[in-house]
C-alpha positions in Angstrom: -50.2 91.0 81.9 -47.5 89.3 81.1 -48.0 85.1 82.3 -46.6 81.7 81.7 -44.7 81.7 78.8 -43.1 85.5 79.1 -40.3 85.5 77.2 -37.4 88.2 75.7 -39.0 89.2 72.1 -35.8 90.1 70.1 -37.3 93.2 69.4 -35.4 96.5 68.9 -37.6 99.4 70.2 -40.2 98.3 67.5 -42.2 101.3 68.8 -39.7 103.9 67.7 -41.3 106.7 70.1 -40.2 108.1 73.1 -40.9 106.1 76.2 -42.2 107.7 79.6 -38.7 106.6 80.4 -37.5 109.1 78.7 -38.7 112.2 79.8 -37.6 114.3 82.4 -40.9 114.2 84.5 -39.6 115.0 88.2 -41.4 118.0 89.5 -43.4 117.9 86.8 -47.3 117.6 85.6 -47.9 114.7 83.9 -51.1 114.1 82.0 -51.5 110.4 81.6 -54.3 109.2 78.8 -55.2 106.1 80.7 -58.0 103.5 79.5 -60.5 103.4 82.9 -63.2 102.2 80.2 -64.2 99.2 82.4 -67.7 97.1 83.2 -70.0 98.7 85.6 -73.5 96.8 86.9 -76.5 98.4 87.4 -75.0 100.0 91.0 -72.3 101.2 89.4 -69.7 98.8 90.8 -66.6 98.0 88.9 -67.1 94.1 88.2 -63.7 93.8 86.1 -60.9 96.1 86.7 -58.3 95.0 84.7 -58.1 97.8 82.4 -57.4 99.9 85.6 -54.4 97.5 86.8 -52.9 97.0 83.8 -51.6 101.3 83.4 -50.8 101.2 87.6 -47.2 100.7 86.3 -47.1 103.7 84.1 -49.1 105.5 87.1 -46.7 104.0 90.0 -43.5 105.1 87.7 -45.0 108.9 87.6 -45.5 108.6 91.5 -42.2 107.2 92.1 -40.3 109.6 90.4 -42.4 112.6 91.9 -44.4 113.5 89.2 -47.7 115.2 89.5 -50.1 112.8 87.9 -53.1 114.1 85.9 -55.1 110.8 84.9 -57.6 111.0 81.9 -60.1 108.8 80.4 -63.3 107.8 78.7 -66.2 105.7 80.1 -69.2 104.5 78.3 -70.6 106.4 75.1 -72.0 109.3 76.6 -71.6 111.2 73.2 -71.1 114.7 73.9 -73.6 115.0 77.4 -72.9 114.7 80.7 -74.6 111.5 82.0 -74.2 110.8 85.7 -74.2 106.7 85.0 -70.6 107.4 82.7 -69.2 109.3 85.3 -65.7 108.3 86.7 -66.2 108.6 90.7 -66.1 105.1 90.8 -62.8 105.1 89.5 -61.8 106.9 91.8 -62.7 104.6 94.9 -60.5 101.8 93.5 -57.9 104.0 92.2 -57.7 105.0 95.9 -57.6 101.1 97.0 -54.9 99.9 94.1 -52.5 103.0 94.6 -53.0 102.8 98.3 -53.1 106.4 98.4 -55.1 109.5 98.2 -56.8 110.3 94.6 -58.3 113.7 93.9 -61.2 113.6 91.6 -61.9 117.0 89.3 -65.8 117.3 88.2 -64.5 118.2 84.7 -61.7 117.9 82.4 -60.9 121.3 81.4 -61.6 125.2 82.7 -61.2 127.0 86.0 -62.0 124.1 88.3 -59.7 121.7 86.9 -56.8 124.1 86.8 -57.1 124.9 90.0 -56.9 121.7 91.4 -54.0 121.2 89.3 -51.8 124.1 90.8 -52.4 122.8 94.0 -50.7 119.7 93.4 -47.7 118.3 94.9 -45.1 116.3 93.9 -46.7 112.5 93.8 -50.4 114.0 93.7 -52.6 111.9 91.9 -55.7 113.8 90.3 -58.4 112.1 88.3 -60.1 114.0 85.6 -63.8 113.3 85.1 -64.8 111.8 81.7 -63.6 113.5 78.2 -66.7 112.2 76.2 -68.8 114.8 78.5 -67.3 117.0 75.8 -68.4 116.6 72.3 -65.0 118.5 71.0 -63.1 115.3 72.6 -64.5 112.7 69.8 -64.2 115.5 67.0 -60.4 116.3 68.2 -61.0 119.6 68.4 -58.2 121.7 68.0 -59.1 124.3 71.2 -60.5 121.3 73.7 -57.3 119.6 73.0 -55.4 123.2 74.0 -57.6 123.2 77.4 -56.4 119.8 77.9 -52.8 120.5 77.3 -52.6 123.6 79.3 -53.0 121.4 82.4 -49.7 119.4 81.9 -45.9 119.7 80.8 -45.6 116.3 79.3 -48.0 114.0 77.9 -48.2 109.9 78.3 -50.4 107.8 76.4 -51.5 104.4 78.3 -54.6 104.0 76.7 -53.8 101.0 74.4 -57.6 100.7 73.8 -58.6 104.0 72.7 -55.3 104.0 70.6 -57.0 103.8 67.1 -58.9 106.7 67.6 -58.0 110.5 66.2 -59.5 112.2 69.3 -58.2 115.4 70.9 -57.0 113.4 74.1 -55.2 111.2 72.2 -53.9 112.9 69.2 -54.6 116.7 69.6 -53.2 117.0 72.3 -49.5 116.3 71.0 -49.0 118.8 68.9 -49.2 121.0 72.6 -46.6 119.0 75.0 -44.0 116.2 74.7 -45.4 113.0 74.2 -44.4 109.7 75.1 -45.8 106.1 75.3 -46.4 104.2 78.6 -45.5 101.0 79.7 -48.8 99.3 79.3 -48.8 100.9 75.5 -45.3 99.9 74.7 -45.8 96.1 75.6 -48.8 96.1 73.4 -47.2 97.3 70.5 -43.9 94.5 71.4 -46.3 91.8 71.3 -49.3 92.5 68.8 -46.7 93.9 66.1 -43.2 92.9 67.4 -44.6 89.1 67.5 -46.5 88.9 64.5 -43.0 90.8 62.5 -40.5 88.3 64.4 -42.6 85.1 65.3 -41.2 82.3 66.6 -42.4 79.3 64.3 -44.6 77.6 63.7 -47.1 80.7 64.0 -50.7 79.8 64.6 -53.3 82.5 64.0 -57.1 81.6 65.4 -59.8 83.9 64.2 -63.2 84.2 65.1 -66.2 85.8 65.6 -69.4 87.5 63.7 -68.4 88.2 60.3 -65.2 88.1 57.5 -65.3 91.6 57.0 -64.1 92.0 60.4 -61.2 90.3 60.3 -60.3 90.5 56.6 -57.5 93.2 56.9 -55.8 90.6 59.5 -56.6 87.6 57.1 -54.9 89.4 54.5 -51.9 90.5 56.6 -51.2 87.6 58.2 -51.4 85.4 55.2 -47.6 85.8 54.2 -46.8 85.3 58.0 -48.5 82.7 59.4 -48.0 78.7 59.2 -51.4 78.1 60.1 -55.4 79.9 60.2 -57.8 78.2 62.4 -61.5 80.1 61.2 -64.5 79.9 63.7 -67.3 81.4 64.9 -69.9 82.7 62.2 -67.2 83.9 59.9 -65.8 81.0 58.8 -69.5 80.2 57.2 -69.0 82.9 54.5 -66.0 80.4 53.7 -68.1 76.6 53.5 -71.0 78.6 51.2 -67.9 80.4 49.1 -66.4 76.9 48.6 -70.0 75.1 47.5 -71.9 73.3 50.5 -75.0 74.4 52.3 -74.9 76.0 55.5 -78.5 76.3 56.0 -79.7 79.5 58.0 -76.2 80.3 59.3 -74.6 84.3 58.7 -73.3 84.6 55.7 -72.1 87.4 53.8 -72.3 86.8 49.9 -70.7 89.7 48.7 -67.9 88.6 50.9 -67.4 85.2 48.5 -64.8 86.1 46.1 -62.8 87.5 49.2 -63.3 84.7 50.7 -61.5 83.0 47.8 -58.6 84.7 46.8 -57.6 84.4 50.8 -57.9 80.6 50.8 -55.8 80.7 47.3 -53.1 82.6 48.5 -52.9 80.7 51.9 -52.2 77.7 49.5 -49.8 79.2 47.7 -48.2 80.6 51.1 -48.3 77.0 51.8 -50.4 77.8 54.9 -52.7 75.2 56.2 -55.8 76.6 56.3 -58.9 75.3 59.0 -62.4 75.3 58.9 -65.4 73.7 61.9 -66.1 70.2 60.7 -68.7 70.4 63.0 -71.5 72.4 64.1 -73.8 72.8 67.4 -76.6 74.1 65.4 -80.1 75.8 66.2 -83.3 77.2 65.0 -82.9 80.0 67.0 -80.2 82.3 69.2 -81.6 81.6 72.6 -80.9 79.9 75.8 -83.2 76.8 75.9 -83.5 76.3 71.8 -83.2 72.7 70.8 -79.6 71.7 69.7 -78.3 68.9 67.7 -74.5 68.6 66.3 -74.3 68.1 62.4 -71.5 68.2 59.9 -70.6 71.3 58.8 -71.4 70.5 55.5 -75.0 69.6 55.7 -76.6 72.0 57.9 -80.5 71.3 57.5 -82.7 74.3 56.4 -84.1 76.6 59.0 -81.3 75.3 61.5 -78.2 78.1 62.0 -74.3 77.2 63.2 -74.0 78.6 66.3 -70.7 77.0 67.8 -68.1 74.8 65.9 -68.8 71.2 67.6 -67.0 68.7 69.1 -64.8 67.2 65.9 -63.8 70.7 65.3 -62.6 71.1 68.8 -60.7 68.0 68.2 -58.8 69.2 64.9 -58.3 72.7 66.0 -56.6 71.6 69.1 -54.3 69.3 67.6 -53.6 72.0 65.4 -52.3 73.7 67.9 -49.9 71.3 69.7 -46.7 72.3 67.7 -47.4 75.9 67.8 -44.4 78.0 69.7 -46.6 81.3 68.9 -50.6 81.4 68.6 -52.2 84.6 68.2 -55.9 84.5 68.7 -58.6 87.1 67.7 -62.2 86.4 68.6 -64.9 83.9 69.6 -65.6 79.8 68.2 -69.3 80.9 68.6 -72.3 82.9 70.3 -70.0 81.6 73.5 -72.6 84.2 76.0 -75.3 81.6 76.0 -74.4 78.6 77.6 -75.7 75.5 74.7 -73.1 77.4 71.9 -69.9 78.2 74.9 -69.0 74.7 74.4 -65.8 75.6 71.2 -64.9 79.1 72.5 -64.3 77.4 76.3 -62.6 73.9 74.8 -59.8 76.3 72.3 -59.5 79.2 75.4 -57.8 75.7 77.5 -56.3 74.9 74.6 -54.5 78.1 73.9 -53.6 78.1 77.8 -52.2 74.4 77.3 -50.2 74.7 75.0 -46.2 74.9 74.9 -46.0 78.5 72.8 -45.9 82.4 73.6 -50.1 83.1 73.6 -51.5 86.2 72.6 -54.9 86.9 72.9 -57.0 90.0 71.7 -58.9 92.2 73.6 -62.5 92.2 73.4 -64.7 89.5 73.5 -61.7 87.2 73.9 -60.5 88.7 76.3 -63.8 88.3 78.0 -64.2 84.4 76.6 -60.4 83.5 78.1 -61.7 85.1 81.7 -64.8 82.9 82.1 -63.4 79.9 80.7 -60.8 80.9 83.5 -57.4 80.7 82.2 -56.6 83.9 81.5 -53.2 83.1 84.2 -51.6 81.1 81.4 -52.3 83.3 78.5 -49.0 85.0 78.0 -50.5 88.6 76.9 -54.0 89.7 77.2 -54.5 92.8 74.8 -56.6 95.6 76.4 -57.9 96.6 73.3 -60.2 95.1 70.8 -60.9 97.3 68.0 -56.7 98.8 68.2 -55.1 95.1 68.7 -57.8 94.0 65.2 -56.3 97.5 63.5 -52.4 96.8 64.6 -52.9 92.9 63.2 -54.3 94.6 59.8 -50.5 96.4 59.8 -52.1 99.6 60.1 -51.1 102.6 61.7 -52.7 103.8 65.3 -53.5 107.4 65.6 -52.8 107.6 69.6 -49.7 105.8 68.5 -48.1 108.0 65.6 -48.8 111.5 66.8 -46.0 110.6 69.9 -43.1 111.9 69.8 -40.1 110.3 67.9 -36.8 108.7 69.6 -34.3 110.9 67.8 
């Protein structure tokens, strides 16, 4: 979903894999692994269909090319058992509306029923298989299960970036039995998340937040010699602050990360990368709505109190650091933004990122949700559909769901 500021990234085929445009799918059965793992309310109504919409270009291309389109996805964590609340049935209705055509629903993703429905398909038809994770063999990357999925199709297309960091039967195993290619969303995710990091327009600023340093350490190490500025907020900031010898009260801290935090700060200093931490914090004695809050300087958080958001001076400092940026990557909120009293820092940074005259990339997961809640998603250049997958890519690691695809010759 490209937004304001979309530019040519100046990247020549950074993916290095076949894409759906490279394979002859006309009249063929095409198995498209999508990521329809969307949020549902208590009545099993979809509350956000952006993940479904993001793979529509790939689905519509396959339909227009006259392929028989077989869609597969997981939803939730049924742990290898059939759980009605994790059925993909609600997805069928939404796909029908978005594609403006009938979508047939298979009651299972493998076996005689699925094979029979595929056999009846005509060119341009669309079939959605039931939840892949109703079978324990999916997450175990079982070879026989992967073969059973492959029997349904002539070609395999992976457009599920959000699941690309998992070596499952439908993301990795199936590629051993079918010619495999990337969909348009997968290609775009790689171009932005990998291409921009390797070839950024400068100044290049990385904003990292979230709870723990341990979750982002790989990203920090990978970006340390690529960025011009690093801004750290969220719970992870207080491990750095404590490692520098300051009092952080009862704020979240990973003491085992002190040495690593110091070495990263030293590496950034040697690389002349400007490093920003919160200078003030919104603190409370408990993480709950209605708790008493106050704003204190970050170096003087009282005992019994914990930092749960960045304060207004930190917002000003971070926002000023973003003003000159030409490329911004943001992964992780600035505080416990789900609670109103601790949401202002995250939303303020969301607005600063959106207002920057820069190519802006937001990692999936909580940051995606925060940007939507702040009402600025339309002003972000690219919002990733994968939380864990985008983090792994920003760490410079290969993703099993991508490396398994057929190489371009």
